[in-house]
C-alpha positions, 0 to 999 in steps of 0.5 A, a space after each residue: 696551101 698558103 695562108 693569106 698573112 691578112 685572113 690571119 690579121 682579120 682573125 686576130 682583130 675579130 677577137 680582139 675587139 671581142 668583149 667575149 669569145 667568138 665562135 668559129 662560126 662568127 669568124 667563119 662568115 667573115 672569110 672567103 668561103 672554103 677557107 681552113 678557119 681551124 688552121 688559121 686558128 692553130 697557126 695564129 694560136 702558135 703565133 701567140 704561144 710564147 707571148 704574154 697573151 695567149 689565143 684560148 678556146 674557151 666554150 664555142 668561141 675563141 678568145 685572148 686571154 692572160 698567159 697562164 704563167 703571169 696571171 699571178 705577176 699581174 693580180 692586183 689587190 686594192 683596199 676598198 674604203 667604206 664609210 660608216 653610217 652615222 647610225 654605226 658611228 653612234 653605236 660603236 661610240 656608245 659600246 666603245 664607252 658604256 660596254 658592256 652594253 645590249 641592244 636595247 640600251 644602245 637604242 635608249 641612248 640613241 632613242 631610235 630603234 637599231 638595225 640588226 645590221 647595223 651590229 653585224 657590220 661592225 661585227 663584221 668588221 671585227 670591231 665589237 664582240 659578244 660580252 656575255 649574256 646579262 643576267 636579267 629576264 630575256 637574258 639579253 646580249 651584251 656588246 664590248 669592243 675588241 682588240 681589233 677595234 684598239 689596233 685599227 684606231 691605233 689606241 693600247 687600251 680603251 684608257 686611250 680613247 678620245 674624250 668626248 670634245 676631240 669625237 665632236 669636234 671630228 664629227 663622230 659624236 653628236 651631243 645626244 649621243 655623247 650624252 648616252 655614251 658616257 652614261 651616268 659619268 660626267 664629262 669634266 673638259 675632255 676627262 670622264 669623271 665618275 659621278 658615283 659608284 655603279 653596280 656591275 651588271 652580273 654576265 655569264 660569259 660566252 664560250 666560243 662554241 656559243 659565240 658561233 651561234 650568236 644572232 643578236 
């Protein structure tokens, strides 16, 4: 039986135009009664077998898909930029300049409650990490910046952190957050100057197993 090229073109167009695999029944409805749809699909599949796209059977339908050997060549990776919320920016600044710092201390500086999600975002980004538990009632968890924070912002050490004026000029810190972020330190131009000795908080450092169970 001679295949009518027009039927092959019709099946090809029908499958190509559909966003979902096309069932054999749907194809049959478009063709003259008695047409051997299976034979036409086999012929069309053979025509595309060596091309960049192949005719494939997906569930109950048929679809054109990228040839398996070309999938890796067509994979595109895109980096997606996500803006930090104002709360996350202020929290990160407070942690960077006042570490190790507890959640309650961050809230005291900002003057508002801190959503758990804010710390989660910074932790997931690899910019902060738990530093230990304060030896005070409740043993609150303290936070500090990580090496990932230094790497992302191009800093060799915390000594290279920008001064408060630079942060304010960049819109990354407002006056209220700046004052709290520096804690009991006075700001002299862009330099931080200690106003006096501060008692070093007593911390219990955490090992890797303990870090896996953190939730504060």
